[in-house]
N, CA, C and O atoms as CSV, one atom per row, in Angstrom:
chain,resi,resn,atom,element,x,y,z
A,1,MET,N,N,-9.969,29.218,1.162
A,1,MET,CA,C,-9.349,29.396,-0.078
A,1,MET,C,C,-10.384,28.588,-1.031
A,1,MET,O,O,-10.905,27.501,-0.784
A,2,GLN,N,N,-10.544,29.366,-2.139
A,2,GLN,CA,C,-11.543,29.014,-3.126
A,2,GLN,C,C,-11.032,27.642,-3.792
A,2,GLN,O,O,-9.854,27.285,-3.797
A,3,LEU,N,N,-12.051,26.967,-4.325
A,3,LEU,CA,C,-11.728,25.761,-5.324
A,3,LEU,C,C,-10.802,25.769,-6.385
A,3,LEU,O,O,-10.063,24.817,-6.640
A,4,TYR,N,N,-10.835,26.969,-7.088
A,4,TYR,CA,C,-9.740,26.970,-8.191
A,4,TYR,C,C,-8.324,27.319,-7.565
A,4,TYR,O,O,-7.300,27.044,-8.189
A,5,GLU,N,N,-8.287,27.915,-6.351
A,5,GLU,CA,C,-6.930,28.077,-5.763
A,5,GLU,C,C,-6.454,26.748,-5.186
A,5,GLU,O,O,-5.250,26.498,-5.122
A,6,LYS,N,N,-7.419,25.863,-4.752
A,6,LYS,CA,C,-6.845,24.589,-4.326
A,6,LYS,C,C,-6.387,23.769,-5.377
A,6,LYS,O,O,-5.367,23.111,-5.171
A,7,LEU,N,N,-7.053,23.676,-6.647
A,7,LEU,CA,C,-6.671,23.022,-7.794
A,7,LEU,C,C,-5.115,23.418,-8.054
A,7,LEU,O,O,-4.193,22.604,-8.099
A,8,ARG,N,N,-5.015,24.666,-8.199
A,8,ARG,CA,C,-3.659,25.146,-8.335
A,8,ARG,C,C,-2.620,24.754,-7.350
A,8,ARG,O,O,-1.504,24.414,-7.743
A,9,ALA,N,N,-2.958,24.787,-5.960
A,9,ALA,CA,C,-2.096,24.646,-5.042
A,9,ALA,C,C,-1.757,22.941,-5.231
A,9,ALA,O,O,-0.600,22.523,-5.216
A,10,TYR,N,N,-2.777,22.176,-5.383
A,10,TYR,CA,C,-2.454,20.803,-5.656
A,10,TYR,C,C,-1.557,20.436,-6.712
A,10,TYR,O,O,-0.660,19.596,-6.640
A,11,ARG,N,N,-1.908,21.207,-7.794
A,11,ARG,CA,C,-1.039,20.758,-9.044
A,11,ARG,C,C,0.434,21.319,-8.797
A,11,ARG,O,O,1.397,20.649,-9.169
A,12,MET,N,N,0.595,22.483,-8.205
A,12,MET,CA,C,1.918,23.074,-7.859
A,12,MET,C,C,2.637,21.987,-6.744
A,12,MET,O,O,3.798,21.652,-6.977
A,13,ALA,N,N,2.033,21.506,-5.687
A,13,ALA,CA,C,2.451,20.868,-4.734
A,13,ALA,C,C,2.952,19.451,-5.229
A,13,ALA,O,O,3.953,18.908,-4.762
A,14,ASN,N,N,2.105,18.870,-6.288
A,14,ASN,CA,C,2.678,17.712,-6.930
A,14,ASN,C,C,3.461,17.868,-8.121
A,14,ASN,O,O,3.584,16.853,-8.807
A,15,GLY,N,N,3.981,18.853,-8.491
A,15,GLY,CA,C,5.084,19.098,-9.460
A,15,GLY,C,C,4.371,19.013,-10.845
A,15,GLY,O,O,5.082,18.830,-11.832
A,16,ILE,N,N,3.116,19.124,-10.982
A,16,ILE,CA,C,2.509,19.001,-12.245
A,16,ILE,C,C,2.455,20.415,-13.008
A,16,ILE,O,O,2.139,21.418,-12.367
A,17,THR,N,N,2.730,20.486,-14.230
A,17,THR,CA,C,2.759,21.621,-15.152
A,17,THR,C,C,1.409,22.073,-15.548
A,17,THR,O,O,0.531,21.238,-15.764
A,18,GLN,N,N,1.190,23.320,-15.655
A,18,GLN,CA,C,-0.041,23.703,-16.375
A,18,GLN,C,C,0.076,23.088,-17.803
A,18,GLN,O,O,-0.969,22.677,-18.307
A,19,THR,N,N,1.100,22.994,-18.425
A,19,THR,CA,C,1.206,22.424,-19.741
A,19,THR,C,C,0.902,21.061,-19.905
A,19,THR,O,O,0.295,20.624,-20.883
A,20,HIS,N,N,1.324,20.361,-18.939
A,20,HIS,CA,C,0.832,18.841,-18.714
A,20,HIS,C,C,-0.617,18.755,-18.780
A,20,HIS,O,O,-1.183,18.232,-19.741
A,21,VAL,N,N,-1.250,19.266,-17.762
A,21,VAL,CA,C,-2.744,19.210,-17.550
A,21,VAL,C,C,-3.469,19.668,-18.819
A,21,VAL,O,O,-4.385,19.040,-19.350
A,22,ALA,N,N,-2.930,20.903,-19.276
A,22,ALA,CA,C,-3.728,21.335,-20.524
A,22,ALA,C,C,-3.813,20.529,-21.635
A,22,ALA,O,O,-4.864,20.358,-22.251
A,23,ASN,N,N,-2.337,19.825,-22.037
A,23,ASN,CA,C,-2.524,18.783,-22.873
A,23,ASN,C,C,-3.331,17.616,-22.768
A,23,ASN,O,O,-3.932,17.166,-23.744
A,24,ILE,N,N,-3.371,17.172,-21.792
A,24,ILE,CA,C,-4.225,16.116,-21.299
A,24,ILE,C,C,-5.689,16.450,-21.551
A,24,ILE,O,O,-6.445,15.630,-22.074
A,25,MET,N,N,-6.082,17.677,-21.168
A,25,MET,CA,C,-7.477,18.102,-21.236
A,25,MET,C,C,-7.689,18.678,-22.573
A,25,MET,O,O,-8.822,19.100,-22.803
A,26,ARG,N,N,-6.843,18.766,-23.446
A,26,ARG,CA,C,-6.976,19.375,-24.695
A,26,ARG,C,C,-7.555,20.796,-24.681
A,26,ARG,O,O,-8.419,21.225,-25.445
A,27,MET,N,N,-6.912,21.486,-23.646
A,27,MET,CA,C,-7.403,22.956,-23.831
A,27,MET,C,C,-6.013,23.712,-23.639
A,27,MET,O,O,-4.938,23.186,-23.350
A,28,SER,N,N,-6.242,24.911,-23.837
A,28,SER,CA,C,-5.069,25.895,-23.984
A,28,SER,C,C,-4.480,26.125,-22.435
A,28,SER,O,O,-5.127,26.105,-21.388
A,29,VAL,N,N,-3.100,26.342,-22.615
A,29,VAL,CA,C,-2.629,26.786,-21.099
A,29,VAL,C,C,-3.329,28.096,-20.560
A,29,VAL,O,O,-3.574,28.315,-19.374
A,30,LYS,N,N,-3.598,28.894,-21.578
A,30,LYS,CA,C,-4.161,30.232,-21.204
A,30,LYS,C,C,-5.518,29.945,-20.425
A,30,LYS,O,O,-5.738,30.435,-19.318
A,31,LYS,N,N,-6.358,29.162,-21.051
A,31,LYS,CA,C,-7.681,28.746,-20.460
A,31,LYS,C,C,-7.575,28.175,-18.995
A,31,LYS,O,O,-8.380,28.488,-18.118
A,32,LEU,N,N,-6.471,27.275,-18.789
A,32,LEU,CA,C,-6.442,26.673,-17.553
A,32,LEU,C,C,-5.804,27.578,-16.512
A,32,LEU,O,O,-6.075,27.466,-15.317
A,33,ASN,N,N,-4.936,28.494,-16.997
A,33,ASN,CA,C,-4.355,29.477,-16.078
A,33,ASN,C,C,-5.511,30.564,-15.711
A,33,ASN,O,O,-5.493,31.046,-14.578
A,34,ALA,N,N,-6.422,30.927,-16.551
A,34,ALA,CA,C,-7.704,31.568,-16.162
A,34,ALA,C,C,-8.529,31.058,-15.097
A,34,ALA,O,O,-8.950,31.708,-14.139
A,35,ILE,N,N,-8.746,29.699,-15.375
A,35,ILE,CA,C,-9.547,28.936,-14.405
A,35,ILE,C,C,-8.700,28.815,-13.077
A,35,ILE,O,O,-9.351,28.874,-12.034
A,36,GLU,N,N,-7.540,28.679,-12.993
A,36,GLU,CA,C,-6.747,28.540,-11.841
A,36,GLU,C,C,-6.663,29.909,-11.085
A,36,GLU,O,O,-6.410,29.893,-9.881
A,37,LYS,N,N,-6.853,31.034,-11.707
A,37,LYS,CA,C,-6.720,32.317,-11.130
A,37,LYS,C,C,-8.115,33.032,-10.908
A,37,LYS,O,O,-8.146,34.203,-10.529
A,38,GLY,N,N,-9.151,32.383,-11.127
A,38,GLY,CA,C,-10.486,32.636,-11.004
A,38,GLY,C,C,-10.986,33.594,-11.977
A,38,GLY,O,O,-12.067,34.132,-11.737
A,39,ARG,N,N,-10.361,33.879,-13.030
A,39,ARG,CA,C,-10.950,34.613,-14.048
A,39,ARG,C,C,-11.756,34.073,-15.103
A,39,ARG,O,O,-12.331,34.786,-15.926
A,40,GLN,N,N,-11.809,32.727,-15.085
A,40,GLN,CA,C,-12.842,32.023,-15.940
A,40,GLN,C,C,-13.693,31.256,-14.764
A,40,GLN,O,O,-13.203,30.925,-13.684
A,41,LYS,N,N,-15.027,31.035,-15.156
A,41,LYS,CA,C,-15.975,30.307,-14.243
A,41,LYS,C,C,-15.462,28.808,-14.200
A,41,LYS,O,O,-15.139,28.295,-15.271
A,42,LEU,N,N,-15.378,28.173,-13.187
A,42,LEU,CA,C,-15.054,26.759,-12.994
A,42,LEU,C,C,-16.451,26.104,-12.871
A,42,LEU,O,O,-17.119,26.311,-11.858
A,43,SER,N,N,-16.860,25.407,-13.761
A,43,SER,CA,C,-18.197,24.640,-13.698
A,43,SER,C,C,-17.800,23.185,-12.951
A,43,SER,O,O,-16.665,22.719,-12.851
A,44,ALA,N,N,-18.981,22.632,-12.483
A,44,ALA,CA,C,-18.863,21.340,-11.711
A,44,ALA,C,C,-18.150,20.431,-12.584
A,44,ALA,O,O,-17.132,19.823,-12.257
A,45,ASP,N,N,-18.867,20.346,-13.982
A,45,ASP,CA,C,-18.150,19.435,-14.766
A,45,ASP,C,C,-16.763,19.561,-15.234
A,45,ASP,O,O,-16.039,18.599,-15.487
A,46,MET,N,N,-16.398,20.920,-15.344
A,46,MET,CA,C,-14.877,21.038,-15.639
A,46,MET,C,C,-13.978,20.684,-14.398
A,46,MET,O,O,-12.887,20.125,-14.515
A,47,PHE,N,N,-14.491,21.031,-13.292
A,47,PHE,CA,C,-13.755,20.769,-12.033
A,47,PHE,C,C,-13.707,19.195,-11.939
A,47,PHE,O,O,-12.648,18.747,-11.497
A,48,LEU,N,N,-14.672,18.293,-12.280
A,48,LEU,CA,C,-14.554,16.987,-12.260
A,48,LEU,C,C,-13.365,16.428,-13.371
A,48,LEU,O,O,-12.503,15.603,-13.068
A,49,GLU,N,N,-13.491,16.970,-14.522
A,49,GLU,CA,C,-12.672,16.620,-15.473
A,49,GLU,C,C,-11.252,17.019,-15.212
A,49,GLU,O,O,-10.361,16.249,-15.571
A,50,ILE,N,N,-10.992,18.012,-14.693
A,50,ILE,CA,C,-9.595,18.491,-14.417
A,50,ILE,C,C,-9.070,17.559,-13.273
A,50,ILE,O,O,-7.896,17.188,-13.271
A,51,CYS,N,N,-9.928,17.200,-12.335
A,51,CYS,CA,C,-9.539,16.159,-11.274
A,51,CYS,C,C,-9.303,14.905,-11.703
A,51,CYS,O,O,-8.343,14.273,-11.262
A,52,LYS,N,N,-10.097,14.422,-12.559
A,52,LYS,CA,C,-10.091,12.843,-12.822
A,52,LYS,C,C,-9.233,12.751,-14.120
A,52,LYS,O,O,-8.507,11.761,-14.203
A,53,ASP,N,N,-9.219,13.592,-15.078
A,53,ASP,CA,C,-8.343,13.377,-16.388
A,53,ASP,C,C,-7.013,14.292,-16.075
A,53,ASP,O,O,-5.904,13.772,-16.203
A,54,GLY,N,N,-7.113,15.377,-15.748
A,54,GLY,CA,C,-5.745,16.041,-15.647
A,54,GLY,C,C,-4.946,15.910,-14.479
A,54,GLY,O,O,-3.733,15.829,-14.673
A,55,LEU,N,N,-5.383,15.871,-13.246
A,55,LEU,CA,C,-4.634,15.602,-12.211
A,55,LEU,C,C,-4.658,14.173,-11.584
A,55,LEU,O,O,-3.890,13.820,-10.689
A,56,LYS,N,N,-5.557,13.439,-12.111
A,56,LYS,CA,C,-5.648,12.022,-11.697
A,56,LYS,C,C,-5.791,11.834,-10.304
A,56,LYS,O,O,-5.186,10.926,-9.734
A,57,VAL,N,N,-6.630,12.709,-9.635
A,57,VAL,CA,C,-7.078,12.639,-8.188
A,57,VAL,C,C,-8.378,12.629,-8.066
A,57,VAL,O,O,-9.107,13.111,-8.933
A,58,ASP,N,N,-8.878,12.011,-6.837
A,58,ASP,CA,C,-10.328,12.033,-6.476
A,58,ASP,C,C,-10.664,13.314,-6.103
A,58,ASP,O,O,-9.957,13.921,-5.298
A,59,PRO,N,N,-11.833,13.892,-6.671
A,59,PRO,CA,C,-12.369,15.024,-6.235
A,59,PRO,C,C,-12.585,15.368,-4.809
A,59,PRO,O,O,-12.383,16.512,-4.400
A,60,ALA,N,N,-12.967,14.460,-4.089
A,60,ALA,CA,C,-13.246,14.591,-2.729
A,60,ALA,C,C,-12.068,14.997,-1.891
A,60,ALA,O,O,-12.244,15.363,-0.729
A,61,VAL,N,N,-10.726,14.942,-2.501
A,61,VAL,CA,C,-9.616,15.495,-1.726
A,61,VAL,C,C,-9.640,16.838,-1.334
A,61,VAL,O,O,-9.062,17.245,-0.326
A,62,PHE,N,N,-10.415,17.678,-2.247
A,62,PHE,CA,C,-10.528,19.134,-2.392
A,62,PHE,C,C,-11.545,19.453,-1.289
A,62,PHE,O,O,-11.604,20.633,-0.944
A,63,PHE,N,N,-12.322,18.604,-0.710
A,63,PHE,CA,C,-13.309,18.749,0.222
A,63,PHE,C,C,-13.026,18.240,1.608
A,63,PHE,O,O,-13.947,18.287,2.422
A,64,ALA,N,N,-11.806,17.736,1.987
A,64,ALA,CA,C,-11.648,17.112,3.278
A,64,ALA,C,C,-11.236,18.225,4.151
A,64,ALA,O,O,-11.015,18.024,5.345
């Protein structure tokens, strides 16, 4: 499973909407959706920001 797929799966499993994460991140839902579907490159910085700010989770969770 790709990292962007893990982000989406985690978000959905925890009942967090894309709108909620996008609002916290001050990005469009369209951009977040593109990241989660692998249509937009997920940089290391963006990954960390989504984890820490948007999902409130330790990034290490995705590498266990």
